[in-house]
BATILO-605762 format. One record per residue: residue in three letters; x, y, z of N, C-alpha, C in turn. Coordinates in steps of 0.001 Angstrom, whole numbers. Layout:
N
['Ala' [X Y Z] [X Y Z] [X Y Z]]
...
END
This chain:
317
['Unk' [-20699 22230 2547] [-21422 21150 3219] [-20505 20483 4241]]
['Unk' [-21024 20216 5436] [-20336 19332 6376] [-20718 17895 6022]]
['Unk' [-19940 16956 6540] [-20198 15561 6192] [-21602 15103 6533]]
['Unk' [-22141 15577 7684] [-23467 15133 8119] [-24594 15718 7270]]
['Unk' [-24285 16824 6545] [-25333 17463 5749] [-25574 16748 4419]]
['Unk' [-24569 15995 3948] [-24715 15367 2623] [-25827 14314 2627]]
['Unk' [-25942 13309 3491] [-24992 12942 4531] [-24027 11836 4064]]
['Unk' [-22791 11892 4626] [-21836 10803 4438] [-22006 9886 5647]]
['Unk' [-22656 8762 5447] [-22977 7860 6552] [-21805 6902 6774]]
['Unk' [-21307 6863 8016] [-20124 6060 8337] [-20386 5235 9593]]
['Unk' [-19516 4250 9812] [-19663 3451 11037] [-19085 4225 12232]]
['Unk' [-19178 3641 13421] [-18795 4389 14623] [-17436 3982 15183]]
['Unk' [-16533 3484 14319] [-15170 3169 14765] [-14423 4488 14970]]
['Unk' [-14168 4849 16209] [-13606 6163 16539] [-12249 6386 15873]]
['Unk' [-12131 7475 15111] [-10861 7861 14503] [-10464 7070 13277]]
['Unk' [-11195 6012 12933] [-10856 5212 11754] [-12132 4668 11105]]
['Unk' [-13132 5511 11090] [-14438 5132 10564] [-14381 4838 9068]]
['Unk' [-15286 3981 8606] [-15384 3657 7184] [-16752 4102 6663]]
['Unk' [-16772 4561 5415] [-18015 5052 4814] [-18910 3868 4454]]
['Unk' [-20171 3920 4904] [-21136 2868 4594] [-22022 3240 3413]]
['Unk' [-22393 4529 3323] [-23341 4918 2273] [-23339 6437 2122]]
['Unk' [-23655 6900 919] [-23875 8334 680] [-25132 8459 -174]]
['Unk' [-26299 8721 441] [-27507 8953 -362] [-27288 10189 -1241]]
['Unk' [-27447 10077 -2554] [-27049 11182 -3442] [-28105 12264 -3661]]
['Unk' [-29318 12072 -3127] [-30428 12936 -3526] [-30174 14423 -3255]]
['Unk' [-29774 14787 -2024] [-29572 16204 -1686] [-28456 16820 -2520]]
['Unk' [-27351 16096 -2617] [-26190 16612 -3345] [-26497 16756 -4829]]
['Unk' [-27139 15744 -5402] [-27468 15792 -6837] [-28416 16941 -7143]]
['Unk' [-29363 17185 -6238] [-30309 18290 -6443] [-29580 19628 -6424]]
['Unk' [-28617 19766 -5525] [-27842 21006 -5442] [-27010 21210 -6704]]
['Unk' [-26386 20145 -7174] [-25564 20238 -8389] [-26426 20554 -9605]]
['Unk' [-27587 19908 -9684] [-28504 20170 -10803] [-29003 21609 -10784]]
['Unk' [-29019 22210 -9582] [-29461 23594 -9459] [-28352 24597 -9723]]
['Unk' [-27194 24114 -10119] [-26092 25006 -10475] [-25147 25331 -9343]]
['Unk' [-25328 24714 -8183] [-24428 24983 -7062] [-23075 24300 -7265]]
['Unk' [-22032 24941 -6744] [-20724 24307 -6643] [-20617 23793 -5213]]
['Unk' [-20636 22493 -5049] [-20668 21903 -3711] [-19255 21778 -3156]]
['Unk' [-18970 22485 -2084] [-17688 22369 -1385] [-17958 21559 -125]]
['Unk' [-17370 20376 -50] [-17726 19414 996] [-16510 19100 1862]]
['Unk' [-16710 19108 3179] [-15623 18759 4093] [-15317 17263 3985]]
['Unk' [-14051 16950 3719] [-13650 15554 3679] [-13290 15060 5060]]
['Unk' [-12945 13771 5150] [-12396 13206 6380] [-13444 13026 7485]]
['Unk' [-14720 13293 7163] [-15729 13199 8217] [-17035 12636 7682]]
['Unk' [-17770 12018 8586] [-19087 11512 8253] [-19973 11586 9476]]
['Unk' [-21108 10913 9410] [-22030 10882 10536] [-22524 9454 10713]]
['Unk' [-22616 8998 11954] [-23085 7636 12213] [-24609 7596 12129]]
['Unk' [-25165 6399 12113] [-26627 6261 12041] [-27311 6806 13302]]
['Unk' [-26529 6924 14388] [-27094 7495 15622] [-26925 9008 15687]]
['Unk' [-26354 9611 14620] [-26248 11059 14544] [-24968 11656 15080]]
['Unk' [-23984 10832 15433] [-22724 11352 15949] [-21727 11559 14812]]
['Unk' [-20882 12597 14928] [-19852 12858 13923] [-18771 11781 14011]]
['Unk' [-18317 11295 12869] [-17255 10284 12815] [-16125 10798 11939]]
['Unk' [-14891 10522 12340] [-13745 10874 11485] [-13212 9606 10830]]
['Unk' [-12768 9765 9575] [-12443 8606 8753] [-11020 8105 8909]]
['Unk' [-10159 8844 9607] [-8794 8361 9803] [-7905 8630 8605]]
['Unk' [-6717 8028 8638] [-5697 8308 7632] [-6214 8054 6222]]
['Unk' [-5969 9025 5334] [-6436 8902 3952] [-7904 9242 3774]]
['Unk' [-8519 9781 4824] [-9956 10012 4793] [-10419 11044 3787]]
['Unk' [-9584 12039 3492] [-9999 13077 2536] [-10066 12520 1115]]
['Unk' [-9037 11759 712] [-9067 11124 -612] [-10235 10150 -703]]
['Unk' [-10455 9405 379] [-11552 8433 391] [-12898 9134 261]]
['Unk' [-13055 10272 944] [-14291 11053 841] [-14542 11465 -606]]
['Unk' [-13484 11942 -1268] [-13619 12410 -2650] [-14068 11287 -3578]]
['Unk' [-13447 10126 -3439] [-13801 8985 -4299] [-15233 8536 -4011]]
['Unk' [-15610 8484 -2734] [-16958 8051 -2364] [-18020 9005 -2906]]
['Unk' [-17744 10306 -2839] [-18692 11294 -3370] [-18811 11194 -4888]]
['Unk' [-17671 10962 -5551] [-17693 10783 -7008] [-18551 9579 -7384]]
['Unk' [-18409 8501 -6612] [-19216 7303 -6874] [-20695 7577 -6628]]
['Unk' [-20984 8327 -5566] [-22386 8592 -5196] [-23126 9361 -6280]]
['Unk' [-22449 10348 -6895] [-23117 11156 -7932] [-22810 10635 -9340]]
['Unk' [-22156 9464 -9393] [-21826 8813 -10669] [-21014 9726 -11583]]
['Unk' [-20012 10345 -10994] [-19121 11208 -11778] [-18287 10349 -12731]]
['Unk' [-17908 10928 -13855] [-17114 10149 -14815] [-15674 9983 -14346]]
['Unk' [-15235 10834 -13382] [-13855 10743 -12895] [-13732 11521 -11594]]
['Unk' [-12776 11118 -10768] [-12452 11858 -9545] [-11036 12398 -9684]]
['Unk' [-10879 13707 -9678] [-9546 14328 -9742] [-9053 14614 -8334]]
['Unk' [-7873 14131 -8011] [-7286 14383 -6699] [-6012 15204 -6884]]
['Unk' [-6033 16422 -6340] [-4876 17321 -6415] [-4008 17103 -5175]]
['Unk' [-2743 16837 -5397] [-1848 16505 -4298] [-492 17189 -4507]]
['Unk' [541 16731 -3809] [1832 17420 -3890] [2744 16870 -4984]]
['Unk' [2235 15926 -5789] [2997 15428 -6935] [2107 15499 -8170]]
['Unk' [2722 15499 -9355] [1939 15682 -10581] [1554 14373 -11252]]
['Unk' [1616 13284 -10507] [1218 11999 -11064] [1919 10856 -10355]]
['Unk' [1711 9663 -10881] [2336 8453 -10337] [3571 8140 -11177]]
['Unk' [4702 7977 -10523] [5962 7728 -11217] [6382 6269 -11094]]
['Unk' [7280 5859 -11976] [7775 4486 -11972] [8524 4163 -10687]]
['Unk' [9066 5168 -10039] [9623 5040 -8690] [9775 6441 -8114]]
['Unk' [10310 6549 -6940] [10480 7836 -6272] [11532 8675 -7024]]
['Unk' [11127 9809 -7628] [12081 10636 -8377] [13211 11199 -7517]]
['Unk' [13024 11216 -6199] [14086 11704 -5314] [15237 10704 -5237]]
['Unk' [14953 9450 -5551] [15986 8416 -5550] [16527 8180 -6955]]
['Unk' [15628 8122 -7925] [16031 7864 -9313] [15560 9013 -10194]]
['Unk' [16517 9828 -10653] [16186 11015 -11453] [15536 10647 -12788]]
['Unk' [15760 9408 -13236] [15201 8975 -14520] [13815 8344 -14375]]
['Unk' [13212 8469 -13217] [11849 7962 -13028] [10903 8652 -14008]]
['Unk' [9946 7909 -14528] [9021 8438 -15528] [7600 8479 -14974]]
['Unk' [6870 9513 -15371] [5466 9597 -14966] [4625 8682 -15844]]
['Unk' [3742 7918 -15223] [2877 6998 -15951] [1588 7708 -16359]]
['Unk' [1180 7524 -17620] [-75 8122 -18079] [-1265 7414 -17445]]
['Unk' [-1164 6086 -17323] [-2227 5286 -16719] [-1632 4182 -15865]]
['Unk' [-2347 3808 -14829] [-1944 2690 -13987] [-3210 2007 -13502]]
['Unk' [-3192 695 -13387] [-4396 -35 -12982] [-4649 130 -11484]]
['Unk' [-5911 -71 -11097] [-6265 -16 -9672] [-5389 -972 -8863]]
['Unk' [-5238 -2192 -9377] [-4480 -3209 -8632] [-3031 -2796 -8433]]
['Unk' [-2414 -2249 -9500] [-1024 -1804 -9386] [-905 -650 -8394]]
['Unk' [-1838 303 -8466] [-1799 1447 -7557] [-2011 1001 -6115]]
['Unk' [-2900 25 -5931] [-3159 -506 -4595] [-1904 -1155 -4018]]
['Unk' [-1207 -1926 -4841] [46 -2548 -4394] [1097 -1482 -4095]]
['Unk' [1228 -500 -4991] [2236 541 -4796] [1951 1347 -3523]]
['Unk' [669 1656 -3286] [301 2423 -2089] [606 1628 -824]]
['Unk' [309 329 -845] [524 -486 354] [1998 -814 552]]
['Unk' [2804 -686 -507] [4219 -1046 -423] [5145 154 -227]]
['Unk' [4573 1328 -8] [5432 2457 332] [5232 3717 -494]]
['Unk' [4651 3606 -1706] [4401 4810 -2504] [3347 5659 -1794]]
['Unk' [3600 6960 -1649] [2724 7794 -828] [1840 8731 -1648]]
['Unk' [1571 8376 -2905] [762 9241 -3761] [-701 9213 -3336]]
['Unk' [-1243 8013 -3147] [-2625 7843 -2697] [-2661 6849 -1538]]
['Unk' [-3628 7005 -663] [-3806 6056 425] [-4550 4818 -85]]
['Unk' [-4255 3676 512] [-4850 2423 35] [-6375 2435 109]]
['Unk' [-6951 3051 1143] [-8412 3031 1289] [-9111 3696 120]]
['Unk' [-8554 4804 -368] [-9195 5500 -1491] [-9093 4673 -2769]]
['Unk' [-7971 3980 -2947] [-7795 3144 -4147] [-8719 1934 -4085]]
['Unk' [-8837 1328 -2902] [-9756 193 -2728] [-11176 585 -3107]]
['Unk' [-11606 1757 -2635] [-12961 2220 -2904] [-13140 2533 -4390]]
['Unk' [-12140 3181 -4998] [-12215 3493 -6431] [-12336 2207 -7253]]
['Unk' [-11585 1178 -6883] [-11633 -95 -7605] [-12990 -767 -7426]]
['Unk' [-13501 -752 -6192] [-14792 -1391 -5920] [-15934 -694 -6655]]
['Unk' [-15868 643 -6732] [-16949 1418 -7347] [-16691 1753 -8819]]
['Unk' [-15533 1303 -9332] [-15165 1555 -10743] [-15135 3049 -11061]]
['Unk' [-14536 3828 -10157] [-14398 5270 -10368] [-12964 5558 -10828]]
['Unk' [-12750 6025 -12062] [-11398 6410 -12469] [-10922 7599 -11628]]
['Unk' [-9663 7562 -11204] [-9092 8625 -10383] [-7913 9235 -11131]]
['Unk' [-7880 10563 -11219] [-6744 11231 -11848] [-5952 11985 -10790]]
['Unk' [-4650 11718 -10735] [-3755 12373 -9773] [-3092 13559 -10453]]
['Unk' [-3245 14745 -9850] [-2704 15988 -10410] [-1988 16779 -9315]]
['Unk' [-1153 17706 -9716] [-438 18527 -8751] [-1237 19777 -8380]]
['Unk' [-1239 20091 -7087] [-1863 21329 -6611] [-1001 22545 -6931]]
['Unk' [291 22283 -7157] [1250 23385 -7280] [1483 23766 -8740]]
['Unk' [564 24538 -9284] [665 25027 -10658] [920 26523 -10600]]
['Unk' [1951 26963 -11285] [2286 28392 -11294] [1171 29203 -11956]]
['Unk' [977 30461 -11538] [-43 31310 -12160] [149 31380 -13676]]
['Unk' [-929 31135 -14398] [-865 31177 -15852] [-438 29864 -16481]]
['Unk' [44 28929 -15670] [509 27645 -16197] [-672 26675 -16286]]
['Unk' [-749 25939 -17392] [-1826 24970 -17564] [-1529 23731 -16730]]
['Unk' [-2546 23139 -16087] [-2300 21923 -15306] [-1862 20779 -16201]]
['Unk' [-1030 19899 -15683] [-562 18757 -16461] [-1643 17708 -16616]]
['Unk' [-1307 16638 -17318] [-2271 15579 -17566] [-2396 14630 -16378]]
['Unk' [-1354 14602 -15543] [-1402 13728 -14389] [-1358 12252 -14767]]
['Unk' [-1815 11409 -13844] [-1898 9966 -14060] [-3311 9507 -13762]]
['Unk' [-3879 8690 -14637] [-5221 8154 -14416] [-5112 6741 -13857]]
['Unk' [-5769 6520 -12722] [-5859 5192 -12110] [-7187 4603 -12561]]
['Unk' [-7136 3490 -13279] [-8340 2971 -13926] [-8328 1446 -13977]]
['Unk' [-9334 892 -14596] [-9419 -555 -14768] [-8328 -1038 -15706]]
['Unk' [-7817 -2220 -15430] [-6739 -2792 -16247] [-7121 -2867 -17726]]
['Unk' [-8409 -3108 -18004] [-8864 -3259 -19385] [-8757 -1954 -20180]]
['Unk' [-8646 -821 -19487] [-8561 472 -20174] [-7128 861 -20520]]
['Unk' [-6182 -2 -20176] [-4777 274 -20478] [-4379 -527 -21708]]
['Unk' [-4044 170 -22770] [-3755 -485 -24053] [-2518 -1375 -23968]]
['Unk' [-1404 -783 -23544] [-148 -1532 -23481] [182 -1840 -22030]]
['Unk' [70 -3112 -21682] [344 -3514 -20302] [1828 -3798 -20136]]
['Unk' [2453 -3051 -19248] [3880 -3256 -18981] [4068 -4463 -18070]]
['Unk' [5195 -5157 -18247] [5488 -6288 -17368] [5648 -5762 -15938]]
['Unk' [6444 -4722 -15778] [6615 -4061 -14485] [6309 -2578 -14676]]
['Unk' [5450 -2041 -13811] [5063 -630 -13918] [5819 264 -12954]]
['Unk' [6312 -317 -11857] [6974 541 -10889] [7765 -226 -9853]]
['Unk' [8623 525 -9170] [9435 -3 -8068] [9102 832 -6831]]
['Unk' [8659 171 -5774] [8307 860 -4529] [9234 393 -3413]]
['Unk' [9324 1195 -2373] [10162 803 -1243] [9558 1337 48]]
['Unk' [9906 697 1149] [9472 1148 2468] [10582 891 3475]]
['Unk' [10926 1949 4216] [11917 1797 5288] [11234 1584 6635]]
['Unk' [9925 1584 6634] [9172 1400 7881] [8973 -87 8153]]
['Unk' [10055 -816 8259] [10006 -2262 8425] [10882 -2697 9591]]
['Unk' [10457 -3729 10278] [11274 -4375 11307] [11134 -5884 11119]]
['Unk' [12253 -6578 11181] [12234 -8039 11020] [12381 -8701 12380]]
['Unk' [11467 -9593 12670] [11519 -10348 13930] [11851 -11800 13610]]
['Unk' [12876 -12326 14265] [13350 -13694 14016] [13125 -14546 15251]]
['Unk' [12534 -15702 15034] [12306 -16680 16098] [13139 -17922 15801]]
['Unk' [13916 -18367 16779] [14796 -19514 16583] [14368 -20676 17479]]
['Unk' [14479 -21887 16914] [14201 -23085 17698] [12748 -23277 18061]]
['Unk' [11846 -22970 17132] [10419 -23190 17372] [10076 -24672 17243]]
['Unk' [9160 -25192 18050] [8687 -26565 17838] [8026 -26664 16462]]
['Unk' [8389 -27649 15683] [7877 -27789 14321] [6664 -28711 14316]]
['Unk' [5532 -28201 14818] [4311 -29006 14785] [3105 -28078 14605]]
['Unk' [1956 -28630 14174] [785 -27799 13873] [337 -26970 15074]]
['Unk' [-128 -25762 14783] [-708 -24900 15802] [207 -23822 16339]]
['Unk' [1523 -23966 16133] [2463 -22982 16672] [2274 -21621 15995]]
['Unk' [2231 -21625 14672] [2048 -20371 13930] [723 -19712 14300]]
['Unk' [-310 -20527 14475] [-1628 -19997 14826] [-1589 -19259 16162]]
['Unk' [-862 -19800 17129] [-756 -19161 18444] [-28 -17818 18321]]
['Unk' [1101 -17821 17571] [1915 -16602 17436] [1141 -15502 16734]]
['Unk' [616 -15806 15543] [-17 -14761 14744] [-1415 -14425 15249]]
['Unk' [-2039 -15347 15956] [-3315 -15040 16602] [-3133 -14000 17692]]
['Unk' [-2063 -14170 18494] [-1783 -13204 19565] [-1437 -11833 18994]]
['Unk' [-685 -11807 17904] [-329 -10530 17271] [-1563 -9853 16686]]
['Unk' [-2441 -10643 16075] [-3668 -10088 15502] [-4564 -9505 16595]]
['Unk' [-4649 -10208 17719] [-5480 -9719 18826] [-4973 -8378 19353]]
['Unk' [-3669 -8141 19187] [-3072 -6874 19638] [-3027 -5835 18516]]
['Unk' [-3696 -6130 17394] [-3742 -5236 16227] [-2361 -4953 15650]]
['Unk' [-1466 -5945 15707] [-153 -5826 15077] [-246 -6457 13685]]
['Unk' [-28 -5651 12661] [-119 -6138 11290] [1184 -6807 10866]]
['Unk' [1096 -8055 10443] [2263 -8820 9994] [2271 -8853 8470]]
['Unk' [3450 -8659 7888] [3547 -8601 6435] [4226 -9858 5873]]
['Unk' [5528 -9833 5730] [6261 -10936 5120] [6529 -12026 6161]]
['Unk' [6374 -13283 5767] [6611 -14406 6676] [7409 -15484 5939]]
['Unk' [8432 -16014 6582] [9169 -17153 6020] [9546 -18093 7156]]
['Unk' [9400 -19396 6909] [9773 -20396 7912] [10683 -21430 7266]]
['Unk' [11672 -21893 8011] [12599 -22900 7489] [12958 -23886 8595]]
['Unk' [13388 -25076 8184] [13787 -26079 9164] [15090 -25655 9837]]
['Unk' [15183 -25900 11146] [16412 -25639 11887] [17290 -26887 11854]]
['Unk' [18514 -26752 12351] [19433 -27889 12342] [18988 -28996 13284]]
['Unk' [18378 -28614 14393] [17904 -29606 15359] [16602 -30211 14852]]
['Unk' [16457 -31518 14955] [15266 -32214 14463] [14000 -31679 15135]]
['Unk' [12926 -31619 14358] [11600 -31199 14838] [11551 -29758 15346]]
['Unk' [12489 -28927 14882] [12435 -27501 15213] [12536 -26677 13936]]
['Unk' [12081 -25437 14017] [12087 -24548 12854] [12470 -23143 13281]]
['Unk' [12937 -22366 12300] [13183 -20944 12497] [12150 -20166 11693]]
['Unk' [11732 -19030 12205] [10721 -18223 11516] [11136 -16755 11535]]
['Unk' [10876 -16080 10421] [11091 -14637 10346] [9829 -13984 9801]]
['Unk' [9475 -12839 10364] [8338 -12084 9828] [8587 -10599 10042]]
['Unk' [7879 -9779 9291] [8077 -8330 9396] [6822 -7647 9922]]
['Unk' [7044 -6559 10637] [5978 -5685 11129] [6443 -4248 10918]]
['Unk' [5551 -3289 11098] [5953 -1885 11045] [6868 -1561 12215]]
['Unk' [7772 -604 12010] [8741 -275 13073] [8063 114 14383]]
['Unk' [6965 834 14298] [6321 1295 15536] [5710 141 16324]]
['Unk' [5468 -1002 15649] [4893 -2164 16331] [5949 -3169 16774]]
['Unk' [7230 -2924 16435] [8275 -3924 16675] [8428 -4263 18158]]
['Unk' [8529 -3240 19011] [8717 -3485 20433] [7564 -4263 21031]]
['Unk' [6332 -3882 20656] [5144 -4571 21173] [5091 -6014 20681]]
['Unk' [5460 -6220 19402] [5438 -7568 18835] [6417 -8492 19568]]
['Unk' [7607 -7981 19859] [8603 -8788 20577] [8101 -9140 21978]]
['Unk' [7481 -8172 22654] [6930 -8436 23989] [5869 -9529 23939]]
['Unk' [4997 -9449 22928] [3927 -10449 22792] [4513 -11830 22549]]
['Unk' [5498 -11910 21646] [6120 -13200 21329] [6838 -13758 22557]]
['Unk' [7565 -12912 23264] [8254 -13383 24474] [7269 -13898 25521]]
['Unk' [6109 -13288 25570] [5087 -13732 26504] [4537 -15109 26188]]
['Unk' [4769 -15573 24946] [4288 -16896 24523] [5327 -17991 24720]]
['Unk' [6525 -17602 25168] [7626 -18573 25247] [7282 -19768 26132]]
['Unk' [6641 -19513 27263] [6281 -20609 28141] [5225 -21524 27553]]
['Unk' [4379 -20960 26671] [3292 -21738 26079] [3765 -22612 24922]]
['Unk' [4595 -22037 24030] [4986 -22793 22839] [6438 -23261 22873]]
['Unk' [7287 -22540 23604] [8692 -22944 23713] [9485 -22615 22462]]
['Unk' [10519 -21807 22615] [11464 -21532 21531] [12764 -21059 22169]]
['Unk' [13826 -21070 21387] [15141 -20756 21949] [15356 -19264 22156]]
['Unk' [15052 -18461 21111] [15403 -17040 21182] [14543 -16238 20219]]
['Unk' [14421 -14929 20455] [13750 -13999 19547] [14634 -12763 19393]]
['Unk' [14785 -12311 18163] [15602 -11131 17878] [14839 -10188 16961]]
['Unk' [15149 -8890 17046] [14520 -7902 16175] [15599 -7095 15459]]
['Unk' [15350 -6797 14187] [16269 -6005 13376] [15461 -4912 12679]]
['Unk' [15714 -3656 13056] [14990 -2536 12445] [15774 -1898 11309]]
['Unk' [16954 -2395 11029] [17798 -1818 9980] [17571 -2546 8653]]
['Unk' [16291 -2650 8258] [15930 -3346 7027] [14972 -2480 6213]]
['Unk' [14834 -2807 4941] [13902 -2106 4057] [13267 -3120 3108]]
['Unk' [12049 -2810 2690] [11342 -3662 1728] [11338 -2966 368]]
['Unk' [11787 -3666 -661] [11789 -3136 -2029] [10931 -4063 -2886]]
['Unk' [10049 -3476 -3692] [9087 -4272 -4446] [9020 -3834 -5896]]
['Unk' [8767 -4799 -6783] [8448 -4490 -8173] [6993 -4896 -8402]]
['Unk' [6260 -4046 -9140] [4823 -4230 -9298] [4456 -4130 -10777]]
['Unk' [3565 -5004 -11240] [3099 -4905 -12617] [2090 -5983 -12963]]
['Unk' [975 -5597 -13608] [-42 -6581 -13990] [492 -7529 -15063]]
['Unk' [1534 -7100 -15786] [2116 -7952 -16824] [2792 -9196 -16277]]
['Unk' [3048 -9224 -14969] [3672 -10407 -14360] [2812 -11650 -14537]]
['Unk' [1492 -11441 -14625] [583 -12579 -14748] [890 -13427 -15977]]
['Unk' [1338 -12772 -17030] [1505 -13483 -18300] [2950 -13548 -18789]]
['Unk' [3905 -13145 -17970] [5311 -13169 -18375] [6159 -13915 -17344]]
['Unk' [6998 -14798 -17838] [7934 -15511 -16967] [9232 -14709 -16865]]
['Unk' [10029 -15005 -15867] [11360 -14412 -15765] [11446 -13122 -14996]]
['Unk' [10321 -12653 -14420] [10352 -11394 -13673] [11226 -11536 -12429]]
['Unk' [11045 -12644 -11704] [11834 -12874 -10493] [13312 -13039 -10838]]
['Unk' [13587 -13750 -11928] [14975 -13955 -12351] [15682 -12625 -12587]]
['Unk' [14993 -11705 -13261] [15565 -10380 -13527] [15816 -9630 -12230]]
['Unk' [14863 -9706 -11310] [14995 -9002 -10030] [16178 -9530 -9230]]
['Unk' [16230 -10831 -9066] [17289 -11419 -8244] [18661 -11239 -8893]]
['Unk' [18687 -11303 -10218] [19953 -11103 -10935] [20476 -9688 -10779]]
['Unk' [19569 -8699 -10872] [19971 -7289 -10748] [20494 -6996 -9349]]
['Unk' [19861 -7568 -8344] [20302 -7335 -6963] [21621 -8050 -6678]]
['Unk' [21758 -9264 -7210] [23009 -10011 -7009] [24188 -9288 -7639]]
['Unk' [23955 -8707 -8810] [25019 -7991 -9519] [25538 -6805 -8701]]
['Unk' [24644 -6209 -7909] [25029 -5067 -7070] [25466 -5499 -5668]]
['Unk' [25493 -6803 -5420] [25925 -7298 -4116] [24917 -7105 -3008]]
['Unk' [23629 -7048 -3365] [22563 -6851 -2383] [22031 -8212 -1948]]
['Unk' [22133 -8506 -670] [21676 -9792 -137] [20185 -9728 200]]
['Unk' [19452 -10760 -181] [18013 -10837 76] [17776 -11654 1339]]
['Unk' [17019 -11080 2282] [16749 -11756 3550] [15417 -12513 3545]]
['Unk' [14389 -11893 2979] [13047 -12494 2935] [12428 -12156 1586]]
['Unk' [11636 -13081 1038] [10945 -12864 -235] [9449 -13075 -29]]
['Unk' [8650 -12204 -639] [7195 -12342 -593] [6648 -12039 -1989]]
['Unk' [5670 -12816 -2443] [5133 -12605 -3788] [3606 -12603 -3778]]
['Unk' [3049 -11949 -4794] [1630 -12084 -5096] [1550 -12187 -6618]]
['Unk' [336 -12168 -7144] [168 -12334 -8583] [826 -11214 -9374]]
['Unk' [853 -10000 -8809] [1374 -8864 -9580] [2498 -8124 -8855]]
['Unk' [3141 -8748 -7861] [4252 -8071 -7200] [5229 -9072 -6600]]
['Unk' [6489 -8644 -6506] [7515 -9390 -5786] [8181 -8398 -4831]]
['Unk' [8232 -8766 -3555] [8880 -7927 -2548] [10055 -8669 -1941]]
['Unk' [11117 -7942 -1655] [12267 -8522 -965] [12630 -7629 216]]
['Unk' [13116 -8258 1268] [13605 -7530 2431] [15124 -7528 2363]]
['Unk' [15709 -6328 2466] [17158 -6188 2348] [17693 -5289 3465]]
['Unk' [19000 -5212 3577] [19623 -4280 4512] [19262 -2856 4077]]
['Unk' [18836 -2027 5036] [18372 -672 4722] [19430 165 4006]]
['Unk' [20706 -118 4245] [21781 671 3632] [21772 545 2109]]
['Unk' [21174 -525 1586] [21189 -770 140] [19889 -346 -554]]
['Unk' [19003 345 160] [17682 675 -397] [17776 1432 -1720]]
['Unk' [18486 2544 -1726] [18544 3377 -2926] [19260 2656 -4069]]
['Unk' [20321 1940 -3755] [21034 1173 -4774] [20105 138 -5406]]
['Unk' [19330 -563 -4584] [18413 -1588 -5082] [17327 -978 -5956]]
['Unk' [16757 139 -5520] [15696 799 -6295] [16217 1197 -7672]]
['Unk' [17400 1818 -7723] [17956 2248 -9016] [18290 1054 -9901]]
['Unk' [18837 -1 -9313] [19209 -1193 -10088] [17976 -1850 -10708]]
['Unk' [16908 -1967 -9942] [15690 -2601 -10446] [14990 -1711 -11468]]
['Unk' [15006 -414 -11240] [14399 525 -12190] [15053 387 -13563]]
['Unk' [16373 245 -13578] [17108 79 -14837] [16911 -1316 -15421]]
['Unk' [16894 -2340 -14557] [16797 -3723 -15024] [15515 -3986 -15807]]
['Unk' [14424 -3315 -15440] [13158 -3518 -16146] [12910 -2442 -17213]]
['Unk' [13920 -1620 -17487] [13793 -616 -18546] [12802 481 -18247]]
['Unk' [12533 747 -16976] [11554 1769 -16634] [12051 3176 -16932]]
['Unk' [13371 3334 -17031] [13905 4655 -17366] [13806 4953 -18862]]
['Unk' [13301 3996 -19629] [13190 4173 -21090] [11739 4258 -21557]]
['Unk' [10795 4371 -20630] [9374 4436 -21016] [9087 5659 -21866]]
END
């Protein structure tokens, strides 16, 4: 089946379309008739009849959407790894494969650098309550497939770990603004202009400067957007006034993720203590209910990942 034959109905955003609906009648009838439906992923059709492509992660998203449409009990995604690990096994040999991980944890891990699943497919699985199992495509002839990792609702996980994984991303650039006027509306002008240019901003921190009524601000963007972001900010200098802007691409973001953070104190203390013990300086901190991210010098990425993996006992799961 091609996407339009199912049909997978999508919006008309060129190259980054989103799935709006999948009427299940044709597909369900084919399955009930004993057919094995092989469906092209990554594509859909608009309401005006034009082919649309779903953009990055579109194949995984197609699979989850189809599973939801036919009310499948699970969506199996075969990829180049045999499951979700506590961290990147290429950095930490003692990384452990997780039997289960919650949608929220997987969503955080995917957005923070783990490349097992794309965020769009996890978002859709969580919204539609479709359990997803991650398995390896690379099984030797005669070898039985492994159990993989099941991404599911938090309530289906018996033992909730305080921290489930450590993720990292080297695709970060830090932009620093010095001597900003410290009054309402300045941040709105800066981040409004960046949003209008489709520059995604992640971590943000602002602090008072030494000069009265001025502030310093730091925020992160993806490396590919760094040059454009600096140009946009410099273009605002005459409007808002600031002393200087600098960019640093030699940084990395390291994060710890776990639904258990909601009910346990001391997670941040453990993180900061482990990094301090290794002499890793923290430049920016960002938190949510189930994750803590820090921005550090890129040279310390692997050291930080291993230190945090050990600090939370993830090598002993």
